[in-house]
N, C-alpha and C positions, 0 to 999 in steps of 0.2 A: 538401903531399903532392900530387900529382898522378892520377887516377882509372886504374887500370890501365888499359891498353890491349887490345882483345878483337882478338886475331892471329887468329881463326877467322871471325869476324863482319866484319871486313874481306877479306877472301879470298873466303868466302863470297861476298860482295859485288861481288867482282870476277870471278866466274865459274873462281876456280882447281879446278884439281883436290886434293879433300884426301883420303888415304888414313888409316884409321881402325884404332882395334885397341878392342876389347870387352872389361873389365874386369866381375868377375865376382867376381874372391877377395877383394875389402873387406878390404884389408892396403895402408895406405900403405907399404911396404917393397917390393911386386909392384908397386905405383902409379909409383914413384920407377924399377922395373929397367925396365918398359914404357912409360912418359916420357920416359925418354932414349932407345928405341930408333929412332927414326926414323922415327915416326909422325908424321902433321900431328895430327890430334885420337885422343881417346880416350874413352870414356864410360865415366861412373863407374855404376851404375847399382844406382837404389834401388828399382827397381821388383820385378826377382828376385831381386836378390842381398840377404843380412841386411846392408845399408846403410841409416844414419839420419844427421843431421846431423854430428855425433860424429863417425861415423866417415869419412863426406864431408870433415869440414874439413880432418884431413890429409892425405888422398889431393892437397886442391887446395894443398894447402903443398908437398908429393911432387913435386907436376906441375912446380915453379916452376925454373926454369933446364932443362927439361926440353926436346924439341922438336915433344912436343904438348899441343893446347892443350885443354883438358878439358873436357865435356860432359856434365852431369849427368841423367841419366834419374830423373826424380821417381816415386815410387808411383804416382800417381793428378793428376787435376786439378782438385785440392782447394786452395786461396787460401791457408790456412793452413801446406799443407805446403810451398807456392810460395817463401813468406816465409823461412821458416826457412832455404829452401838459399838465397836469394835473402844474408840472412843473414849467412853462414856464408860469401858472396865468389865463390860460383859464378853466375860470368857468362851462360853457354850454357846452357838447360832444353831437356829433352826430355821432351816432355807424350806420355804415353802415350793413345792410345784416343779420340782427339775424330772425333766421329761427325756434326758438322756446326758453322756459323757462331758460333749462338749459345756452342758450347761454346771455341770455336775464340776468341771473342772474348773468355772468360772467362776463361782464362790469360792475355790480352795485359791485361786488367784487372788483374789479379794481380802483374804483373810490373813496373805503373807506380804512382807515386803519384797519387793527388790533386790536383790534379781530374781526369785521363786515368784515372784508376785506381783502383785498393782496396787498393796494397801498404800494410801497416803503416807507420808512421814511429818511427825508433829513431833517436837518434843517435850512437851507439856501436858500431857492430856492426862484424865484420869487414871487412863489403864496403868501408866507407867510411873501413877504417884506422884503426876505434874514433874516429873525430871527426877524423880527420888530413887528409883528400880535401874541398877546401876545396870549396865548391859542390857537397857530392855527391847532396843528392838534388835539387836540378836538374839535374843532369846525370848520373844515373846512365844511364837510356834510352842515353844515348849509344852503351853499349857493353852493353849487354844485347842477348843473341840467344836467340828463341825460336823451338822447331821444333817443327810437332804432327805427332805419327803415327797416319798414318790406316791401320785395320786393320782394317774390318768392308765389308761392302758395303755398308752403310747410307753410310761415310764415302767410300766411292767413289760416289756418287750424289748426294750431297753437296763433288764436291772442286774442282768451281770454284768455288765459293759456301766455302769455310773457306780458300782461297788467296787471296782478296781483302778477306780481311778486315787492315783494318791493322793491322801491329806483328807480324804472324805474317813470320820473317824465311825461312822452308825450310819444305817438306814432305816429310816422312821415312814410307817405307813399310817397313812389319811385316811380312816376308812370311810370318814364320809362325802369326800368328794372324789372316791377311788368309788365306788359304788356309783355315784348320779355316772361316774363318766363310765360306767360298766350298763349302763341301763337300768339301776338299780335305787334310783333318785330314794332319799329317806329310808331306802332301806340298810343300811351297816350291819345290821343283825339279822336279814334273811342266811338262808344254809347256803344257798349257792355263796352267797359272800363271805362268809365263813370259812369255807373250804378257799375258795382261790386267795384268802388271808392265810390260813396257815399256809397253803404251797406258795406262797409270797414269804411268808416268814424262814422255811425252811432254806430255798435261794436265797436268801440274804446272809443267812448264818453258811450256807456249805459255798460261798462267798468270801468268807473270812470276814463278816464285819456283824457289828452288833446289832442287834434289829429291834427297833420301839413301835410301838400303838399308844394311843389313844384308846379306853375299853371301859366306859363307867358301868358296863352290863359287870356285877362279877364273876359272872359264869363263864362269858365268854374270855375275859380277861385272867381269870386262873388257866384258860382252855389257852391261850395262847401262849401264854409263862411257859406251861408243860412243852407246849411246840418249839420254844427257844426265843421267844422274846424274854430277854431281859431287862428291859428297861421299861417298864409301862405308866401309864396315867390313868388313873384309877375314877378320877371324877372333877369336878369344876368346882371353882369359889363358888360363883356365882349360880348353878346351881344347887348350891348347900345351900344356900342361902333363900334362894327362892322357894325350894321345896319346902325346908325346916320353918320359914315364916309361916307359907299356909297352911301346914301338918299344924302349927301350935293354932293360929286362926279359927282352925279348923276344928279343934279339940273343944274349945269353947262356944263355936258358932254351932254347935252340932245340940 
């Protein structure tokens, strides 16, 4: 059995635009529905959703055969947590709240086996297809993809150093936490924040890394893509359900 190909990583390296959707619902059923909806990638969120490795695993399975590559956002930049999500088969991780080069390097080390890193060894993980992928441990890194999330003023001050860390494939802008960090709590679409985000996108791409963002506002999503974002999450499953349900109820209540 061969190592599964990470289509998201390949398209990221090629500079192709990829449109994504955020997933909060923590259900393999809803994940299967959105994974086949035509998106290029979806975030399975374990930071702000009640996910853990046991709920992420069936969602990864639900993505197989769909159009969307799964990206797992881990709860924190923690070596033990990262190991568990990798072992259940996640190939692309989004690590939140990376503020400097040392923290980025720590995330890279957690993704790699010794001597290049400190990922714990097991021969029977789902990632290796239970030991069926030949030379998995020597080859795993080929198909693993690391996205680090910058979402504080401190991270912006260290942006080029973060992007320069070997093993960081892309840098993702977290507009919610970033706006809060900069004094614009709940105002990620404020004109001043838009300027800061555009400048950040340009700095990421100038550093030679792919830039990503969550932008549920279509006008802003298209603006940020014009400025250099190549992977954008343009909505969230829970928002589609909530707003769609409200709209349907309102039509019959009005």
